[in-house]
N, C-alpha and C positions, 0 to 999 in steps of 0.2 A: 503494501500500500503506499502511496505518497504520502508519507507521515509528516506529522506536525513539524519535525525538527528541519526534515527536508524543505519543506514549503516554507518555513521562515526565512530561509536563503532566498528565496524569490524576490522578498522585498529590497535585496540589495544586487539584484541583478543588473539595474541599469543607472542606479546612483549610490553614493557612499551612504554611511550612516549619518542620521541627523541627531544622533545624540551628542550633547555639549560635553566639554571634559568633567563638569561637576555630574552629569547624568550617568556617563561611563563610569566614573568612581564609585558612584552609588550602586550601579546595578552589578558591578564587580564585586563588592561587598556582599550585596545580598545573595548573589549566585556563590558565592564562597561558601553558603551555607548548605548547598549541594553536595559539595566535595567532590565534583566531577567536572571535566573539561564540557564547555557548553557550545551553542552554535553561533554566540553573540559576536565571533570576530574580533574581541576586545583583548587587550592585554590581560594575561594570566595573574589572578589575585595574588597578593604575599602570601607566602605558605606560612609566615608567623602572624596572620591576623588574629588579633585577640580574640579569646572565647572566654564566656559565652557572647554573643552578639545579639543586641536589642533588635531582631530582623524586623517584627511589627513597626518599631519605631522608625527604622531605616526605610521600611516601604512606605509609610506614611509621608516622610519626608521627600523620598523619591518621587512619590506620587504629585505632592504639593508643589515642587519645584517646577517639574516638566510640565505640569499643568497650568501654573499660574505666573511663573517668573521666566520661563524659557523667551529666548528671542527668537527661536524658530518655531512657528506654528506646527511644523511637521515631527517635533521632537516628542511631543506627547504621544500621539498615536504609536510610535515606535515603541516608545516607553513601555506602554501597556501592552503591546506584542511580547515583548522580552519579558515582562512580569507575567504574562500567561504562560511562556514557558517555565518560569519557576514554579509556578501554582501546580502545572501539570507534574513536573518532577517530583512535586511534594504531594502527589497524589489527591489534590484538590481541584477536580474539573470544574466544579461548581464556580469555584472563584475565578479559575482562568476563563470561563465563559463570560463571566460579569466584566471583566477588565478587557476582554476581546470586543465585546460590545460598547464600551467607552472609547476603545480605538475606532470603531467603526462610526461612532456618532461623530468623532473629531473630524474623522477624513471627509465625512458626509457635509459638516460645517464648512469645510474648506472649498467644496465643490462649486460655490459661487464666484470662485477667482476668474483669472484669465483662461482662455481655452487651453494653453499648453499644459496648466496645472491640472484642469479638469481631466484631461486625457491621461496624465499620469494617475490621478487620483482613482480612475476607472480600474485600473490595474490593481493598485493597492488595496481598493474596496474588495475586488474579486479575490485577491489573496488572503484577506481576513476572512471571506466567506469560508473558503476552503479551511482555514484554520479552525473556523468556529465547527464545521463539519467534523473535523479529526476530533476536537473536544468533546462534541456530542456523543461520539462513538465510545469515549472514556466513560461516559455518563450512561452507556448502555441505551442510548435513545438513538435509534437508527431511522425514526421518524423525523425527528430533528435534524439529525445529519444530513438526510435527503434533502430536505428544504434548503439547506445551505449549500450543499455541494451543486445541486441544480443550479442556483444562482451564480455560483463561481463560474461552473462550466458554460454557461449561459455567456457569461461577460469574455470569459477566456475565447469563446467561438468567435464573438463579436469582433474582439482585437485580432484575432488570427486572420478574418476574412478581409478585415480592413476595407471595406466596400468603398468607403468616403475618403480615404487616405489620411485620416485623422492620426493615425499610429505609425510610428516609425517601423522600418522593415524589420529590423532586429527584435523590436518588441512583438511584432505579427509572427515572427518565426518562432520565437521563444514559445509564444502561448499555442502555436499549433503544434509544436513538440511536445508539449505537456498535455493536450488535450486526450491522446489516446489513453495514456495511464490513467488519467482522470475518470474517463469513461470505463476504463476496466474496472476501478475501485467503485465506480457507482453501481455496475450491475451485481455486485456482491450484496447490496443493500435489498432486502425483501421488498420495499417500496416501489423500487425501480422494476424489479420483474414483475410484481403485480400491476403496475402500469400498463404492462405490453398486452393486458387484457381488456383495456379501454376500447370499446367500438367507435367510440366518439374520435379517439385519437388516431387509430388505427382502421379506417373504414372497410379495409378489405379483408379484415381477419374472419369474416363471416364464411367467405370462400373456404377457410381452412380449418373450419369446425369452431370458430369463437365468435361468441355471440353472448350479451348479457341476458340472462334467462331469468333473474331474480323476478318473483311477483312484487307486486306493490307493497304490501305488508312488511315482507323481507327488507325491500330497498329502504322503506323508512327506519326499519330498525339499524339498517346498515350506516345511516346517516347520524343515528344516535350515536352509534359506536364510534364514528369518526369524530365526533364533537368529544366524546370522553376520552378517546385516544389523544386528542389535541390537549385537554386538561391533565393527562395521565391519571384518570380516575380508574384505579384499578378494580378497586371495589365495585363500582359501577360497571366497570366493563364485564366483570365476572358474572353479576346479574344478568346483564342484557344478552350476554352470549347464550344464557340457557334460553331465552325467549326467542332469539335469533334462530337457534337450532331448530327449536319445535316449529315455528312458523314454517320454516324452509321444509321440513318433512311434511309437514301437514298440507301445504299448498304449492306444488312445483310444476313449472311448465316442461314438458317432456316430449320429445318426438317418439322416445321409445320407452315405455313402461320400465324396462330393466337398466337403464341407464337415465336417471333422475339428474338432467343436467342443470336445473335450479338449486338442487340441493348440493351439487358439487360445487356450484358458484359460491354458495352460501358456506361450504366448508373451507373453501380457499379464503374468504374474508376471516372466518374463525381462526384458521392456522396463522394468517398474518397478525391478527390481534394478540394471539396468544406468543407468537415472537416477539411482539412489541412489549409483552409483559415479562419477557424473559423465560418463558415455559415453552423450552425448545421441544422436551418430549412430548408433551401433549400436541405441539404444533404439527410434529411429526406424524401423529396418528390422524389428526385432521386431513392434512394435506394428503396423506397416502390414501384415506378414503375417497376424497375428492378424485385424485388421479386415477383411482379404479371405475370411477364412474364416466370419464371421458373416453371417448373412442380413441383407439390406439393411432399414432402418427397424425395427430391434430394438433393445431395451436395450444389450446388449453392443456393437453396432455403435456406437451414440450415445458409450459410454464410452469407446472405442477412438479415436473422433475427437477428443473432449476431451482424452485423454491424448497423443494426436499433437501437438495445439494446445500443450499444455504443452512436449512434447519440442521442437518448433521455436522456442519462445521461448528455449531454452537454447541457448548458444554451442556452434558457431557458429549464431547467429540467424538465421532465415529468417522475416521477419515476415509476408510475404505468403502463406506455406504456413500458419503459426500462425493467421492470420485465417480463412484459408478453412475449416480443420477445426474451428475452435471455431464458425463459422457454421453448417458442416454438422451439428454436433452438437446445436446449438440447433435447427435445422430437424427433426432427428429425434425430439427430445423433444417438440416440437410437435405432431408426428404422434401420438406415443405418449400426450400428454395428450389428443388428441381421441378416440384409440381407448378410453382408460381412462374417459373421460366417457360414450361410446357403450354401453360395456359395465357402467357403472355402479359401477366400481371406485373408490371417493371418495377413499381413501386414496392410490392412485396417481395420480388425477388431481391432487389437492392438492399432491402432493409433485413432480409435473412441473412444474407451474405455479409453485411457489415456487422450484423450482432453475432455471427459465427466467429468472426475474428477475435472480437472483444471477449467472447466467452471462452475461447481456445486460451487467450491470453491469460484470463483469470483462472482458469485451472492450472496452468502451467505454474502461475506466482504460489497458488495454493500448496501445489505438491510441493516446490523447492521450499516454503516455510514451513510445512508441517511434517515433511517426510526427511529433511535434512538436519 
C-alpha cells in the first residue's frame, strides 16, 4: 500500500519544506520521543536530549507558533502533517486525523490566493486527502478511507490529465505515475468493490448478470443502514441488519425461484456492513451465501468473490482462501471481458480489461506482503 510515510514525501516533490528554523527545532524534539528516524528530512535530533521531555507542552508550543506567529502561511499546514505522523507512530490515529483536518482547512483557506498558489494547493490538498485515508485505515474505518481516497484520486487524475495546461508537466507526470498504485490500493477496500454493482454508474452490467433487485422495503432499510454506518452506530446497525435480512427473505424479486437474486443483493449489503463493523467472520458467511445465489460467471458473482477475498485478508486472516477468491474473481472478469468484446460492448470490455490489471497488481502486492 502507498502508506502514510511514503505519501508524506509527496509534499516535498516540487518544493522544499516550509518549516522555519524554530519549527524544525520543535518537531525535532517532538519526534525524538519516537526514538526512530522519521520521514521529516530534518537533521537528526541530539542523542543527549534531556529526558523526560514535556511532550504535550512542546506540541502546544509548536502548534501555537506555526499557526499564529509564523511568517510563512504554508508552515502551519505542513507542521500539522508532520505532527500527524508523530501521532500515528504513537498509535493515536484519532489525533492524527484531527491535525490533518486542521492542515486541510489551512490549505483551503489559502486557496483564495493567486492562480499559481491555487494550482499548488490543489496538489497539496490531494496529498492530505490520501494521508487522511491512510489514517482512517489505522482506525479500521474503510468507509471513511474510501471517501478520502476517492477525493485524492480524483484530484490526482485531474492534475495528470492537465487538460487546461494549468499544471506543470513534471507535476502532471508525477501524479499520473502515482495513480496506478493508488487505484490498486482503492480496490482493496470493500466499498470500492461494492460500488461496481451500481447499475446507475455502470449501465451495461445488466447484460452481464448485474442488476439492483432489492425490493422497496429492503431498499428503504438499506438507506437506514447507510445513515447508521455514517454515524458508526454499531448498535443500530446490528438491530437493523436483522430487519433487513428478514424483509429480504420474505419479499424478493427473482427470475428463478432457486436463485433469489434480491436476497443475494441484500446479503452482500449485510456482508459490507459486517466488514465495516469489524466482523470479518460473519461477513464471510453472508457474502458466501450471496455468492451461491448468483449465476456462475456473472458480474455479481465476480464481485462477491472479490469481496470474499477482502474479507479473508481481514483478521483472522486466511491467506490461501483470500488468494483463491481473488483469483476466481479475476478469472470471471476475464470471461466477462471476452463476452463484452464478442458482443461489441466497448465500455464494458475496456472497464473489465482495466480492472483486471489493477486486480492482478493488488493480488501480487498482497502475496508479497503476506507470504514473505
